[in-house]
C-alpha positions in Angstrom: 105.4 39.3 263.8 107.9 36.6 262.9 106.5 33.2 262.2 107.7 30.3 264.4 108.6 28.4 261.3 111.2 30.9 260.4 113.5 29.6 263.1 113.6 26.2 261.5 114.8 27.5 258.1 118.0 25.5 257.2 119.6 28.4 255.3 119.7 31.7 257.1 118.5 34.7 255.1 121.3 36.7 256.6 124.1 34.6 255.1 126.9 36.6 253.5 127.6 36.5 249.7 130.9 34.7 250.2 129.2 32.0 252.1 126.7 31.5 249.2 129.6 31.6 246.7 131.3 28.7 248.5 128.4 26.6 247.6 128.9 27.3 243.9 132.4 25.8 244.1 131.2 22.6 245.6 130.8 20.1 242.8 128.7 17.8 244.8 126.3 20.6 245.6 126.2 21.6 241.9 125.5 18.1 240.8 122.8 17.8 243.4 121.4 21.0 242.3 121.5 19.9 238.6 119.8 16.7 239.6 117.0 18.5 241.2 116.4 21.0 238.4 113.7 19.1 236.8 111.8 18.3 240.0 112.1 21.9 241.1 110.7 23.1 237.8 107.7 21.0 238.2 107.5 22.2 241.8 107.5 25.8 240.6 104.7 25.0 238.2 102.8 23.6 241.0 103.4 26.8 243.0 102.0 28.9 240.1 98.9 26.8 240.0 98.5 26.7 243.8 95.5 28.9 244.9 97.6 30.3 247.8 100.9 31.0 246.0 99.3 32.2 242.7 98.1 35.3 244.5 101.8 36.4 244.7 101.9 36.6 240.9 99.0 39.1 240.7 100.0 42.8 240.0 97.5 43.9 242.7 99.0 41.6 245.4 98.7 43.1 248.9 100.7 41.6 251.8 98.3 43.0 254.3 95.3 41.4 252.7 97.1 38.1 252.4 98.2 38.1 256.1 94.6 39.0 257.2 93.2 36.1 255.1 95.8 33.6 256.5 95.0 34.6 260.1 91.3 34.4 259.6 91.5 31.0 257.9 92.0 29.2 261.2 95.3 27.5 260.3 98.0 30.3 260.1 100.7 27.8 261.1 100.0 25.6 258.2 100.1 28.6 255.9 103.4 29.7 257.3 104.9 26.3 256.8 103.8 26.3 253.2 105.4 29.7 252.7 108.8 28.5 254.1 108.6 25.4 251.9 108.0 27.6 248.9 111.0 29.9 249.8 113.3 26.9 250.0 112.1 25.7 246.6 112.8 29.2 245.1 116.3 29.3 246.6 117.2 25.9 245.2 116.0 27.0 241.8 118.1 30.1 241.8 121.2 28.2 242.9 120.7 25.7 240.1 120.3 28.5 237.5 123.6 30.2 238.6 125.5 26.9 238.6 124.2 26.0 235.1 125.4 29.4 233.7 128.7 29.7 235.6 131.0 29.9 232.5 128.9 32.5 230.8 129.0 34.7 233.8 132.8 34.5 234.0 133.2 35.3 230.3 131.0 38.4 230.7 133.2 39.6 233.5 136.3 39.2 231.3 134.7 41.2 228.5 134.1 44.1 230.8 137.8 44.3 231.6 138.7 44.4 227.9 136.1 47.1 227.2 137.5 49.3 229.9 141.0 49.0 228.4 139.8 49.9 224.9 138.0 53.0 226.2 141.1 54.3 227.9 143.1 53.9 224.6 140.3 55.7 222.6 140.4 58.7 225.0 144.0 59.3 224.4 143.6 59.1 220.6 140.7 61.5 220.7 142.7 64.0 222.7 145.5 63.8 220.1 143.1 64.3 217.2 141.5 67.4 218.8 144.9 69.1 219.2 145.7 68.4 215.6 142.4 70.0 214.4 143.0 73.1 216.5 146.5 73.5 215.0 145.1 73.0 211.4 142.3 75.5 211.9 144.8 78.2 213.0 146.9 77.6 209.9 143.9 77.7 207.4 141.8 80.6 208.7 143.8 83.4 207.0 144.0 81.8 203.5 140.2 81.1 203.7 139.4 84.7 204.5 141.5 85.8 201.6 139.9 83.4 199.1 136.3 84.4 200.2 137.1 88.1 199.7 138.5 87.5 196.2 135.5 85.3 195.3 133.1 88.1 196.3 135.1 90.6 194.3 135.0 88.3 191.2 131.2 87.8 191.6 130.7 91.5 191.8 132.8 92.1 188.7 130.9 89.4 186.8 127.5 91.0 187.8 128.8 94.4 186.9 129.9 93.1 183.5 126.5 91.5 182.8 124.7 94.7 183.9 126.9 96.7 181.6 126.2 94.3 178.7 122.5 94.4 179.2 122.5 98.1 179.6 124.5 98.5 176.4 122.0 96.2 174.6 119.0 98.2 176.0 120.6 101.4 174.8 121.3 100.0 171.4 117.7 98.8 171.1 116.5 102.2 172.2 118.7 103.8 169.5 117.1 101.4 166.9 113.7 102.5 168.2 114.6 106.1 167.9 116.0 105.7 164.4 112.8 103.8 163.4 110.5 106.4 164.9 112.5 109.3 163.5 113.2 108.0 160.0 109.8 106.7 159.0 106.7 108.7 157.8 104.1 108.5 160.6 101.7 107.0 158.1 104.3 104.4 156.9 105.7 103.6 160.4 106.3 99.9 161.0 104.2 99.8 164.2 104.7 96.1 164.6 108.5 96.3 164.6 108.5 99.4 166.8 106.3 97.5 169.3 108.6 94.5 169.2 111.6 96.8 170.1 109.6 98.5 172.8 108.7 95.2 174.3 112.3 93.9 174.2 113.6 97.0 175.9 111.1 96.9 178.7 111.5 93.1 179.1 115.3 93.5 179.3 115.0 96.2 182.0 112.6 94.2 184.0 114.4 90.9 183.7 117.9 92.3 184.7 116.7 95.1 186.9 118.3 98.0 185.0 116.3 100.6 186.7 118.5 103.0 188.6 121.1 103.4 185.9 121.0 107.0 184.8 121.6 106.4 181.1 119.0 103.6 181.1 116.4 105.6 183.1 116.7 108.5 180.7 115.9 106.2 177.8 113.1 104.4 179.6 111.2 107.6 180.0 111.3 108.2 176.3 110.5 104.5 175.6 107.4 104.6 177.8 106.2 107.8 175.9 106.9 106.0 172.7 104.8 103.0 173.9 101.9 105.3 174.6 102.2 106.7 171.1 102.4 103.1 169.6 99.3 102.1 171.5 97.3 105.1 170.4 98.3 104.6 166.7 97.7 100.8 166.9 94.2 101.4 168.4 93.4 103.8 165.6 94.4 101.3 163.0 92.5 98.5 164.8 89.3 100.6 165.1 89.6 101.8 161.5 90.0 98.3 160.3 87.0 97.1 162.3 84.7 99.8 161.1 85.8 99.4 157.5 86.1 95.6 157.7 89.7 95.8 156.6 91.5 92.6 157.5 95.0 94.0 156.9 94.5 97.0 159.3 92.9 94.8 161.9 95.8 92.3 161.6 98.3 95.1 161.9 96.7 96.5 165.0 96.5 93.1 166.6 100.1 92.3 165.8 101.2 95.5 167.4 99.4 94.7 170.6 100.7 91.1 170.5 104.3 92.4 170.2 103.6 94.8 173.1 102.4 91.8 175.1 99.0 93.4 175.6 96.9 91.5 173.1 94.5 89.9 175.5 93.9 93.0 177.6 93.4 95.1 174.5 90.9 92.7 172.9 89.0 92.7 176.2 89.0 96.5 176.2 87.7 96.6 172.6 85.0 94.0 173.4 83.9 95.9 176.5 83.8 99.1 174.4 81.4 97.5 171.9 79.3 96.0 174.7 78.9 99.5 176.0 78.1 100.9 172.5 75.4 98.2 172.0 73.8 98.8 175.4 73.9 102.6 174.9 72.3 102.3 171.5 69.5 100.2 172.9 69.1 102.6 175.8 68.9 105.7 173.6 66.3 104.1 171.4 64.1 102.7 174.2 65.0 104.5 177.4 61.8 106.0 178.9 63.6 109.1 180.0 64.6 109.8 176.5 61.1 109.2 175.3 59.4 111.2 177.9 62.0 114.0 177.6 61.9 115.0 181.2 59.5 117.9 181.7 57.2 119.4 179.1 57.3 117.8 175.6 60.1 115.5 174.7 61.3 114.2 171.3 58.3 113.3 169.1 55.9 115.2 171.2 55.9 113.0 174.4 54.7 114.4 177.7 56.6 113.7 180.9 54.1 111.0 181.7 55.0 109.1 178.6 51.9 109.9 176.6 51.8 112.2 173.6 50.1 115.6 173.7 47.0 116.2 171.7 47.8 115.9 168.0 51.4 114.6 168.6 50.7 110.9 168.6 51.6 110.3 165.0 54.8 112.3 165.3 55.8 110.5 168.5 55.1 107.1 167.0 57.2 108.0 163.9 60.1 109.2 166.1 60.0 106.0 168.2 60.2 103.8 165.1 62.9 106.0 163.7 65.0 105.7 166.8 64.5 101.9 166.9 65.5 101.7 163.2 68.8 103.6 164.0 69.3 101.2 166.9 69.0 98.2 164.6 71.6 99.7 162.2 74.0 100.3 165.0 73.6 96.8 166.4 74.3 95.4 163.0 77.5 97.5 162.7 78.6 96.4 166.2 77.9 92.7 165.6 79.7 92.7 162.2 82.7 94.6 163.6 83.2 92.2 166.5 82.8 89.3 164.2 85.4 90.8 161.9 87.8 91.1 164.8 87.2 87.5 165.8 87.6 86.4 162.2 91.1 88.0 161.9 92.1 86.6 165.3 91.2 83.1 164.2 93.3 83.4 161.0 96.4 85.4 162.0 99.5 83.9 163.5 102.6 85.5 164.8 105.3 85.4 162.0 108.0 84.3 164.4 106.4 82.0 167.0 103.5 80.9 164.7 101.1 81.2 167.6 97.5 81.7 166.7 96.4 85.0 168.1 92.9 83.7 169.0 94.5 81.2 171.3 96.2 84.0 173.2 92.8 85.7 173.7 90.4 82.9 174.3 91.1 79.9 176.4 89.4 76.6 176.1 85.8 76.7 177.4 85.6 80.6 177.2 82.8 82.1 175.1 83.6 83.6 171.7 83.9 87.4 171.4 80.7 87.7 169.4 78.8 85.7 171.9 79.9 88.0 174.7 78.9 91.2 172.9 75.6 89.7 171.7 74.7 88.5 175.2 75.3 92.0 176.6 73.2 93.5 173.8 70.3 91.1 174.3 70.3 91.7 178.1 70.1 95.4 177.6 67.5 95.0 174.9 65.4 92.7 177.1 65.7 95.1 180.0 64.7 98.2 178.0 61.8 96.3 176.4 60.5 95.3 179.7 60.8 98.8 181.0 59.0 100.2 177.9 56.2 97.6 178.4 55.6 98.5 182.0 56.6 102.2 182.0 54.5 103.7 179.3 51.1 102.8 178.0 51.8 104.7 174.8 55.0 102.8 173.9 53.3 99.6 175.0 50.4 100.3 172.6 52.8 101.2 169.7 54.9 98.0 170.1 51.8 95.8 170.7 49.8 97.0 167.8 52.9 97.3 165.7 54.4 94.0 166.8 54.6 92.7 163.2 56.7 95.7 162.3 58.8 95.3 165.5 59.4 91.6 164.8 60.1 92.4 161.2 62.8 94.9 162.2 64.5 92.3 164.5 64.2 89.6 161.8 65.7 91.9 159.3 68.6 92.7 161.7 69.3 89.0 162.2 69.1 88.3 158.4 71.5 91.2 157.7 74.0 90.0 160.3 73.7 86.4 159.1 74.1 87.4 155.4 77.1 89.7 156.1 78.9 87.1 158.3 78.2 84.1 156.1 81.7 83.1 155.2 82.7 79.5 154.6 85.0 78.2 157.3 84.2 81.0 159.7 81.8 80.9 162.6 78.8 83.2 162.1 78.3 86.2 164.3 75.1 84.9 165.8 74.1 81.3 166.4 70.6 79.9 166.8 70.7 80.5 170.5 71.6 84.1 170.1 68.7 84.7 167.7 66.3 83.1 170.1 67.5 85.3 172.9 66.7 88.6 171.1 63.4 87.3 169.8 62.5 86.2 173.4 63.2 89.8 174.5 60.1 91.0 172.7 58.0 88.0 173.7 56.0 90.2 176.1 54.8 92.3 173.1 54.2 89.2 171.1 51.9 87.8 173.8 50.2 91.1 174.1 49.7 91.3 170.3 48.3 87.8 170.1 46.0 88.5 173.1 44.8 91.7 171.5 44.2 89.8 168.2 42.2 87.2 170.0 40.3 89.9 172.0 39.4 91.8 168.8 38.1 88.8 167.0 36.4 87.3 170.1 34.6 90.6 170.8 33.4 90.7 167.2 32.1 87.1 167.4 30.4 87.9 170.8 28.7 91.0 169.3 27.4 88.9 166.3 26.3 86.0 168.5 25.2 87.5 171.9 24.7 85.0 174.6 21.7 87.0 175.9 19.6 86.4 172.7 19.4 82.8 171.6 16.9 83.3 168.9 18.7 86.0 166.9 20.6 85.0 163.7 23.4 87.2 162.4 23.1 88.7 158.9 25.4 87.7 156.1 27.1 91.1 156.3 28.0 90.4 160.0 29.5 87.0 159.1 31.4 88.7 156.2 32.8 91.2 158.6 34.2 88.4 160.8 35.8 86.7 157.8 37.2 90.0 156.6 38.7 90.8 160.0 40.3 87.3 160.1 41.7 87.9 156.7 43.1 91.2 157.8 44.8 89.6 160.8 46.4 87.0 158.5 47.5 89.6 155.9 49.1 91.7 158.6 51.6 89.0 159.5 51.8 86.9 156.4 55.3 88.2 155.6 56.6 86.1 158.5 55.9 82.4 158.6 56.5 82.0 162.4 54.2 84.9 163.4 51.6 83.8 160.9 51.4 80.4 162.6 51.0 82.1 166.0 48.2 84.2 164.7 46.5 81.2 163.0 46.4 79.5 166.4 44.5 82.5 167.8 42.2 82.4 164.8 41.6 78.8 165.5 40.4 79.7 169.0 38.1 82.3 167.5 36.7 79.8 165.0 35.9 77.3 167.8 34.2 80.2 169.7 32.2 80.9 166.6 31.2 77.3 166.2 30.2 77.1 169.9 28.0 80.3 169.6 26.4 79.0 166.4 25.8 75.6 167.9 24.0 77.4 170.8 21.7 79.0 168.3 20.7 75.8 166.5 17.1 74.7 167.0 16.6 71.0 167.9 12.9 70.6 168.6 10.4 68.7 166.5 9.8 71.7 164.3 13.4 71.4 163.0 12.8 67.8 161.9 9.3 68.0 160.2 9.4 67.2 156.4 5.7 67.1 155.5 4.8 70.8 155.5 6.6 74.0 154.5 9.8 75.0 156.2 9.3 76.2 159.7 11.0 79.3 161.3 13.2 77.0 163.3 14.3 75.2 160.1 14.9 78.5 158.3 17.1 79.7 161.2 19.1 76.4 161.0 19.4 76.9 157.3 20.8 80.4 157.8 23.3 79.2 160.4 24.4 76.4 158.1 25.0 78.8 155.2 26.9 81.2 157.5 29.2 78.4 158.8 29.5 77.1 155.2 30.6 80.5 154.1 33.1 80.8 156.9 34.5 77.3 156.1 34.8 78.0 152.4 36.4 81.4 152.6 38.9 80.5 155.3 39.8 77.4 153.4 40.3 79.5 150.2 42.6 81.8 152.2 44.7 78.9 153.3 45.2 77.5 149.8 47.8 80.2 149.1 49.7 79.4 152.2 52.1 76.6 153.2 50.5 73.2 154.2 51.5 73.7 157.8 49.0 76.7 158.0 46.2 74.4 156.9 47.3 71.9 159.6 47.1 74.5 162.3 43.4 75.4 161.4 42.3 71.9 160.3 40.9 71.1 163.7 39.1 74.4 164.1 37.7 74.2 160.5 36.6 70.7 161.3 34.6 72.0 164.3 33.0 74.6 162.0 32.2 71.9 159.5 30.7 69.6 162.1 28.4 72.3 163.6 27.3 73.2 160.1 26.4 69.6 159.5 24.7 69.3 162.8 22.4 72.2 162.0 20.7 70.3 159.2 21.7 66.7 159.8 18.4 66.0 161.7 16.4 67.4 158.7 18.3 65.3 156.2 17.9 62.2 158.2 14.1 62.9 158.5 13.9 63.4 154.7 15.9 60.2 154.1 13.6 58.3 156.5 10.6 59.6 154.6 12.0 58.5 151.2 13.0 55.1 152.5 9.4 54.6 153.8 8.1 55.4 150.3 10.5 52.9 148.8 9.5 50.2 151.3 6.0 50.4 149.8 7.4 48.6 146.8 6.6 45.4 148.7 2.9 46.4 148.8 2.7 46.4 145.0 2.1 43.2 143.1 4.8 42.8 140.5 3.7 39.2 139.7 0.6 40.2 137.7 0.4 38.7 134.3 -1.2 40.3 131.2 -0.5 42.9 128.6 -2.7 45.5 130.4 -0.3 45.7 133.3 2.7 45.9 130.9 1.2 48.7 128.7 0.3 50.9 131.7 2.5 53.9 131.5 1.6 55.3 134.9 4.2 55.1 137.6 3.6 52.8 140.5 1.8 54.4 143.5 4.9 54.2 145.7 7.0 55.8 143.0 4.5 58.6 142.6 4.6 59.3 146.3 8.4 59.1 146.3 8.5 61.7 143.4 6.1 64.0 145.3 8.3 63.8 148.4 11.5 64.6 146.4 9.8 67.6 144.7 8.5 68.8 148.1 12.0 68.5 149.6 13.5 70.3 146.7 11.1 73.2 146.8 10.8 73.7 150.5 14.3 72.7 151.9 17.0 72.0 149.3 16.3 75.2 147.3 17.1 77.2 150.4 20.2 75.2 151.3 21.9 74.4 148.0 23.9 77.2 146.4 23.1 78.3 142.9 25.4 77.0 140.2 26.4 80.6 139.3 27.4 81.5 142.8 29.6 78.5 143.4 33.2 78.6 142.4 34.6 75.6 140.5 36.1 73.0 142.9 34.3 74.5 145.9 32.6 71.9 148.1 29.4 72.8 149.8 28.4 71.0 153.0 24.7 70.7 152.0 25.7 69.5 148.6 27.6 66.6 150.2 24.6 65.8 152.4 22.3 65.8 149.4 24.8 63.6 147.4 24.9 61.2 150.3 21.1 61.1 150.5 20.8 60.6 146.7 23.3 57.7 146.8 21.4 56.1 149.7 18.1 56.4 147.9 19.5 54.5 144.9 21.1 51.8 147.0 18.0 51.4 149.1 15.8 51.1 146.0 18.0 48.5 144.3 18.1 46.5 147.5 14.4 46.3 147.9 13.8 45.9 144.1 15.9 42.8 144.3 13.8 41.5 147.2 10.5 41.8 145.2 9.0 38.3 144.7 7.3 37.2 142.5 8.4 39.2 139.5 6.5 38.6 136.2 7.5 39.8 132.8 5.0 42.7 133.1 6.3 43.3 136.6 9.8 43.6 135.2 8.6 46.2 132.7 6.9 48.2 135.5 10.0 48.0 137.7 12.1 49.2 134.8 9.8 52.1 134.3 9.9 52.8 138.1 13.7 52.8 137.9 13.6 55.3 135.0 11.3 57.5 137.0 13.6 57.3 140.0 16.6 58.2 138.0 14.8 61.2 136.6 13.5 62.4 139.9 16.8 62.1 141.7 18.8 63.6 138.9 16.6 66.6 138.5 15.8 67.4 142.1 18.6 66.0 144.3 21.9 65.4 142.6 23.2 64.6 139.1 23.0 60.8 139.0 26.0 60.6 136.7 28.2 61.9 139.5 27.0 59.4 142.1 29.5 56.7 141.0 28.8 53.1 142.1 25.1 53.6 143.2 24.3 55.0 139.7 26.2 52.2 138.0 24.3 49.7 140.1 21.0 51.2 139.1 21.9 51.2 135.4 23.1 47.6 135.6 20.1 46.3 137.6 17.6 47.4 135.0 18.8 45.2 132.1 19.8 42.4 134.5 16.2 41.6 135.4 15.4 40.9 131.7 18.3 38.4 131.2 17.7 34.7 131.0 18.9 32.7 134.0 21.4 30.9 131.9 22.9 34.3 130.8 23.5 35.6 134.3 26.7 33.8 135.2 28.6 35.3 132.2 27.0 38.8 132.2 29.4 41.8 132.7 26.5 43.5 134.5 27.5 41.6 137.7 30.6 43.7 138.1 28.5 46.8 138.9 26.2 45.2 141.4 26.7 44.2 145.0 26.8 40.4 145.5 23.7 40.4 147.8 21.6 42.3 145.2 22.4 39.6 142.6 21.7 36.7 145.0 18.5 38.3 146.3 17.2 38.8 142.7 17.8 35.1 141.9 15.2 34.2 144.5 12.6 35.7 142.2 13.6 33.0 139.6 13.6 30.1 142.1 10.7 27.9 143.1 8.6 28.9 146.2 10.2 26.3 148.4 13.6 28.1 148.1 12.8 30.7 150.7 14.8 33.9 150.9 16.4 34.9 154.3 13.6 37.4 154.6 10.9 34.7 154.4 12.9 32.0 156.3 13.4 34.3 159.3 9.9 35.8 159.1 11.2 39.4 159.1 9.6 42.5 157.7 11.3 44.2 154.8 12.4 47.0 157.1 13.8 44.7 159.7 15.7 42.7 157.0 17.0 46.0 155.5 18.3 47.2 158.9 20.1 43.8 159.3 21.7 44.2 155.8 23.0 47.6 156.8 24.8 46.2 159.7 26.4 43.2 158.0 29.3 42.6 155.6 28.8 40.7 152.3 30.3 37.5 153.8 27.8 37.5 156.6 24.9 38.1 154.2 26.2 35.2 152.1 26.1 32.9 155.2 22.4 33.7 155.6 21.7 33.1 151.9 23.7 29.8 152.1 21.6 28.6 154.9 18.4 28.9 152.8 20.1 27.0 150.0 21.1 24.2 152.4 17.5 24.0 153.6 16.3 23.8 150.1 18.7 21.0 149.2 17.8 19.1 152.3 14.1 19.3 151.4 14.7 18.1 147.9 16.7 15.2 149.1 14.2 14.3 151.8 11.5 13.9 149.0 13.8 11.7 147.1 14.2 14.0 144.1 17.4 14.0 142.3 17.1 17.3 140.4 17.4 20.8 141.7 16.2 24.0 140.3 18.7 25.6 137.9 18.8 28.6 140.2 20.3 26.5 143.0 23.7 25.6 141.5 23.8 29.1 139.9 23.4 30.8 143.3 26.1 28.5 144.9 28.5 29.3 142.0 27.8 33.0 142.0 27.7 33.3 145.7 31.2 31.8 146.3 32.8 33.6 143.4 31.2 37.0 144.1 32.1 36.9 147.8 35.7 36.0 147.0 36.0 38.8 144.5 34.5 41.3 146.9 36.9 40.3 149.7 39.9 40.6 147.3 38.8 44.0 146.1 38.2 45.2 149.7 41.7 44.1 150.7 43.3 45.8 147.7 
């Protein structure tokens, strides 16, 4: 439906192009249009931003939707008027654009005319060129065909000439090879030169495709036959050289195969051959089918079940070891032969190319020839050993019980190979990893052997110390049997250090078991600690156990003296356990004896050493406490120590006895304890000094005759010998006396209290302690702490003197200060050094 506003449009939409063109030629119209360009541009921008006209720019504009919206808006006439106005603006804009580019449009029209003229000229030139090309082609086709035919003929002639030349060369080389093969003695034939000619002939035929020429084909058949002969002879030379370890023959054989171009393949073939020989040798020696021999009785008197018939065990065992010995010899020959081949390959170079033959055979990262062969041998050996272990109880028993012999054979094989291939600058045939591989192959028998060793010794210990009977004590013969069995186990493997250490570890387990069983038998009740009466059955049992363990410790230690130090290190912990249990069996008794002796010595404080008079000085009887001490020592000697301490005739020189050490420790403690409490005696008169000196002589005699030689006690004995004359010295002589060097500082200072006035109290008096309490405190303190306690009493004394207004101190006071400081300083210096 046409809008009413369309009738009022000033420019009809149906105007002809000529009518519109007339407007372009009207200058006034053009000027007017130019003048209105800027306003119209702004008007067009307003149309683009107008909400009604902007819809016409949308790609999804729909005239139907726009018309429907205009009609439904309620003012369709206004919308139509706006549309007509917009159309007029667009027409004016188009007119102004055409007028502004009028000259450009005319120039483009002129260019089209020139282009059309140039194209017509080009068409005529191309037609002329095509006719010329057709004429030239017809003139050159015949000469070209002639030249192509002549060229092909020349190429064929050239190829034929080359073929004839190479054929003639091949025939000449074949003639040289014939002459070489015919003229030389078979034993003096130059195999390397013949192989070189053979390789050149075949290479020439393959490179230039000479096959099919009758003359050449006839020669090739003979050349191939000659090649087979050369390979056979070269292989014989190579194998002979490897078996005889002849470097010249091996080098000749390798050079032949290198000249034939077959070096790598041949070496691989030889290596595989020796791999097979090694595996076959192991199989023959250890294959269960060979041992069992099928049905009936096999080699060595073996039944089909793998067990020997009655009376044939020794023969079967001997046959098995004999086969294994032959196997070791063959493995040695194989390893050395392959190593010899590898050695020649690593040294020989081709005389013309100077290529190292080993580089032609082994690439970087590839294993060496000896490693390949040895790996195959160890795999076969391990497989057969495993089969023998699981497939036949008879073979398992032979190799388990005879593992030292089996290991010795393997060790001997490795030593022989290492010795025969130990050449400076050449890799050995077997490295450390290879040795470990073959040793690990028999590890199952090693474990079985060690387990059997442990089982034998453990069963013996269990039979001697049954868990069901705690009160029973084994006899000396039973203990000797255990020690002898241990010695036998060590002697069986002592030829090999590694196996010896493994067996010693198992023996260590047995010694710990022995110590545990002995410890279970030790009596720990009150009867084991009584010291007043005769030895009780419980004590006698403990004495026997202690002596048995002492015997084990002594004899095992003597066995280890002839062995390397590492053997002693392996058993040191186990022997320490034996030693500890032996000590535990009598430690309680020794502690009870020592407590009794100390209680006797403590009675020294009940005796009055301050009595004056010649009667006391001339009394030759020992003090009551000393008499009781002597009686106790004699009782201990007769009832206990005589049963524990070995006789001097039965003890080897340099042998240390456990009970002897305990007695030595007890004797040293008695002397030290006596000197300590003798220094605490206060007051001490001249007659008291004589009695104390007599008591010390009695003590020295009792200890030396019944406990331990006092001369061997060291510092405690020197202290006793020094204290006796010290008590008779004048106070002024003490500071410079050499006797002070052999006495502990606290003994000297405690003795000086006996020379001091009563108001200078000792730490014992100052702290109101009993002699036993003070003695226990002294045991737990160092000399510097004891000096602090003594120094406190000296300070108290000085304070009391000053509080009274006195200006003089007892001569003992400055002496104690001087000696205390110097003695403690010396003691600390000696302890640090």
